[in-house]
N, C-alpha and C positions, 0 to 999 in steps of 0.2 A: 316237416309241419308248423305250423306257427302256433304260437302264445302268445295274451295278451298281458303290456305289463300296464302294470296299474299305475308306478311312479312316473313311469312317463307318458302315460294312457297313447300306446299305442299296438301294432303288430307287429311280431317279429320274428322270423325265423330262429331255427337251431343256431346257427352261428352267430346270431345277432344274440340270441338268450346269452353263449355264454360269455360272449365280452360282459353280458350286463350283468349276470353274478358276478365276476370276477370285478367289474366296476362298484357293486354294493359292498362285497365285501372289502374294496381297499377302502373306503367310506368308512365301514363297519368301525374297522381298524384306524383310523383316523381320530372316528368320534371316543373313541377307548381310550386315546393317548391324549385327547384335549382334555376328558374327565379328570385323567389321574392329576394333569396337572393344573386342575385349577381345582382340584383338593388338596394340592399342593401349596396352592398359592392361599387359599381358605385359611388351613393350619396353621401356616405363617403368620396371617392378619391377626388370627387369634392369640397367638403365643404375644403378639406381640401388644394388642391392648390390653392382656391378661398383665405382661408389663407393665404397661403402662398404668392399669390401671390400681395397683400395689401401690407405686412408687406415688401414683398423686395422693392417697390416702394420708403419707406420710406428711406431704407439702402443706405450710401453713397457709391459712384463709386469705384470698386476695386483703388489701390490703387500701385505704383511700388516702389519699398524702394531699393533707389541704394546708396552703400556703399562710403567709404572711406579709401584707404588703411592707415593702421594703421601705428604709428612712431617703428622705432628697440627700442629692450629694452632689448639689452645689452650680453654681453656675454652667450654661454651654459653652458651644463654640462658634462661631460664626463659618459659613463653608462657602464665601462667595460672592453674593452675590452683591456687595460696596453699596448694600445698605443698611450695613449693622446690624449686628442681632435683636432687632426690635421686639419686645416684647417678652425676652428672656426672664427678664426679672418679675413679671406676672406674679401675684401671688391670692391667694383668694382670701376673704374677707372676713374677720374673727368669725369664729367656728361660735354658738349657743350653746349652754350647755347640756351636754350628752347630742348633740345634734348640728346638723349644717347651721350656715349662718340665717340668724333671721326671717331674709328678704326668699330663701330656699327652704327647700324641701327634699326627705328622701325618698328618689322611689327605686326601688324592681320591675322589672319589666316584666310584665306576663306572661311576654312570648319567648323572650330568649333568656330571662332570669340575672342578670346584669342586674349589679347595683349602681348609682349614679347621682347626683344632686341635682336640680332642677330649681329656677324661680317656681316661687308658689304661684297656683293658678296657671299656669302655661297648659296646653293641650298636645296630646300624642296621636302622629299621626304614623301607617306605615304604608314607605309601600317597594313594590319590587325593582331593584336593578339588574344591570345586566348579569348574567351569566347567574342567574336566579339569586343573587344577596337582596340580602333583606335590611333596607335603609328605614331606620327610623327618624323622624326627624319631633323635634318639642321647639313651639312656638307659644309666641305673646298672644295676645289678647287679640292684638291688633296687628297680629303676623309681621311688622318690623322686623323684629327680630327671631331669629331660629339659631337651636341647636342641632347638629343631627352625627346620628350615629350608626357605625358601620361595621361590617368585617372586612379588611384589606386582604386581596390574595397575590397579593407583589410579597417577592424574597425579605426583601427588608423596608423599614418606614420610610427611609430615603431614596430607593430604587422607586417609591409607589408614588411619591411626589415628583419625582423627577417624570413619571410616564403621565404624570397628571399636567406639567408641562407642556413635555411634549405631545398631545392631546389637545391643549388649549391652543399649540402654537399651529396644530392641523386646522380647529376652528375657526382660525384666523377672527378672535373675538378683539374689535378697533381698541375700544374700552377697558382691557384687562389689562393691569400692569403690576408687577412683578415687586414686593417691596423688600421682602427678604426671607432666605434660604436657609434655617439652622438647624443644626443637630443638638439638643439640650441633654442633659445630663441629670434630667432631675425624676426619676424612674424607674421602676425592677429591671428593666432592659434599655432596648436602641430606640429611638427615637429621632423624629423629625417633624420639624414646623416650617408652615409656608404661609405668610402675608403678602396680602394683595387685596386692590384696588377695581371693583368691575362694575360699566356701568349697566347691565342686565344680568335677569336671573329667570329661567324659564319658571312660568308658572306663580313667580314673587312679586308682591308689589310694588310700584316705582315711585323709592325711596331716593332717587339720584346717584349717588355713588355709594355700592356696597362696598362696606369694611370684611374682610374676612381672616380669621385665622385656622387655619387649615392644620391638627395634630397629630399626627401620625406614630402609634407609637406601639412596641413588643408590650403585655402586662401580664402579670406572674401566672399566668396561664399557659403562658409562652406561645399565643396567638397575638397578631396585628390587628389592631382596631383604626379609625380614625374618628378622633371626633373636631365635629368643624361648628366655628359659628361665626353668625352671619347679623351685621345691623349694616344702617346708615352711618356713613362717614361724619353726616355733616352735626352728630351730635359727641364726637369725640371718639376715642377708640378703645380707653380703660375699657368700658362696660364688654367688648368683647373677651378682651385678654381675662378680665374676671370670670367671666361663664365658663370659659376653659377651664382653668386654674380650677375653679370650684368643684367644676365634674370630674376634671383629671383626681384632686384629692378623694372626692367620694366615690371611686371607678374601683367596682370589684368584678372580677369576670364570672360567667356561670360557674356555678356546681366550684365553686373555690370558697375558701375561707378568709376573710380579711377582718380585722376588728376595726371599728369605728375610729376615725382619726380624734388625735386628744384634743380638745377646744382650747384653742391657743389664748 
């Protein structure tokens, strides 16, 4: 005599039916064992959660730690380009009472949230760099001077500049001339500065030879940033050094408390 196995959707004989009964009983036993194991695991999780919840109520509420800018520490040391520590003694121009120098204004970036000082009348533009990095440029009205800002991805400021120099060698920019590579010690953390000349910059006006001050540093939020000033070499180099020095003096990272620099 045959019977119909609904689970397997087939007709089976007496012997096959007995085998199926045994299989069903084995499966049922396994399911009961699995359910008991699941209940035990849920009970253990519930006990652990209850212990954590009771302990959490006794913990203090989270605290946001805000830091102030540390004082400067004096001149840095040259790291071997043979050109000397060019521009290491640069300082920002005297500040007006309660604010940046008269030709500058304090700005708080509406997207990234950092604070710095830039010349009055300069315009802001945002670009997307490699690996999704946001690059911010502040330009003079005639676009012949520029201050660039972005977050650095390398482990140290010096390593970041070395990587830049390696990339420059690969692109074989014949007009590139390195002037100095230093590690100034005038901020809350490690810093590195590269100065160089170049005869061309993509999408920038032709001003002849460009003079560039590329300063990369660790801010008091522990992150690494780059501030780079560009300008024509023909009109002197002090204005680019001053641009970086003023921006650094007034720089404050996002979500960080910084006092305004005291008037000089």
